C-alpha positions in Angstrom: -48.4 -5.1 -29.7 -44.7 -5.1 -30.3 -43.5 -7.8 -32.7 -40.0 -9.0 -33.5 -39.3 -10.7 -36.8 -36.6 -13.4 -36.6 -33.7 -13.4 -39.1 -35.3 -16.2 -41.1 -38.2 -13.9 -42.0 -37.8 -11.5 -45.0 -37.4 -8.0 -43.5 -40.0 -6.5 -45.9 -42.7 -8.6 -44.2 -42.9 -5.8 -41.6 -44.6 -3.6 -44.1 -47.7 -6.0 -44.2 -48.6 -5.5 -40.6 -51.5 -3.2 -39.8 -52.1 -3.5 -36.1 -48.6 -4.2 -34.6 -45.4 -2.3 -34.2 -42.8 -4.5 -35.9 -39.0 -4.5 -35.9 -36.5 -7.1 -37.2 -33.7 -8.9 -35.6 -31.4 -7.4 -38.2 -32.5 -3.8 -37.4 -32.0 -4.4 -33.6 -28.4 -5.7 -34.3 -29.3 -9.1 -32.9 -28.6 -11.1 -36.1 -26.7 -14.2 -35.3 -27.8 -14.5 -31.6 -28.6 -18.1 -30.7 -32.2 -18.8 -29.8 -31.9 -18.6 -26.0 -29.9 -15.3 -26.1 -32.4 -13.9 -28.6 -35.4 -14.8 -26.5 -33.8 -13.3 -23.4 -33.0 -10.0 -25.2 -36.3 -9.9 -27.0 -38.5 -10.4 -23.9 -37.3 -7.1 -22.5 -38.7 -5.1 -25.5 -41.3 -7.2 -27.4 -44.5 -9.1 -26.9 -44.1 -11.7 -29.7 -41.2 -13.3 -31.7 -42.3 -14.3 -35.2 -40.1 -17.1 -36.7 -40.2 -19.9 -39.2 -38.0 -22.1 -36.9 -40.4 -25.0 -36.2 -37.7 -26.7 -34.0 -37.6 -23.8 -31.5 -40.1 -25.3 -29.1 -38.0 -28.4 -28.9 -34.8 -26.5 -28.3 -35.9 -23.9 -25.8 -38.2 -23.9 -22.7 -40.4 -21.2 -24.2 -42.8 -21.1 -21.2 -39.9 -19.7 -19.2 -39.6 -16.6 -21.3 -41.7 -13.4 -20.9 -42.5 -13.4 -24.6 -44.9 -15.3 -26.9 -43.6 -17.1 -30.0 -45.5 -17.4 -33.3 -44.2 -19.9 -35.8 -45.2 -19.3 -39.4 -45.8 -22.4 -41.5 -46.0 -21.2 -45.1 -45.5 -23.1 -48.3 -42.2 -21.3 -48.7 -40.1 -18.4 -47.4 -41.3 -16.2 -50.3 -42.6 -12.9 -49.2 -45.9 -13.5 -50.9 -46.5 -16.7 -49.0 -45.6 -15.2 -45.7 -47.6 -12.0 -46.4 -50.7 -14.1 -46.9 -50.4 -15.2 -43.3 -50.1 -11.8 -41.7 -53.9 -11.1 -41.3 -54.3 -14.4 -39.5 -51.1 -13.8 -37.5 -52.4 -10.4 -36.3 -55.7 -11.9 -35.2 -53.9 -14.7 -33.3 -51.4 -12.5 -31.5 -53.9 -9.9 -30.5 -54.7 -11.8 -27.3 -51.6 -13.9 -27.0 -49.9 -14.2 -23.6 -46.2 -14.5 -22.7 -44.9 -18.0 -22.7 -47.4 -19.2 -25.3 -46.4 -20.7 -28.7 -48.7 -20.7 -31.7 -48.3 -22.0 -35.2 -49.9 -20.0 -38.0 -50.5 -21.7 -41.3 -52.7 -21.2 -44.3 
């Protein structure tokens, strides 16, 4: 499973994943890409985009992209709050299909 962390996710969160290969938007040089352009670029290389952008499903027709989207809903953007969601996130994305959006919360 190849996972891309959006720019609104702390880059150090990648260290908490055990079962996925994880890169960041910043590492890829895609920081600043608008959502549609990011999804188009990401679908060529990744299985899942992980973001905290709860408005993304309203702004983009996610079912038309060949990538799944996982939206983290943590109490804050603090690394500790997001890291607590990683085990659940990894279970959820293990069987996720392209075009599907899931919300992961405590």
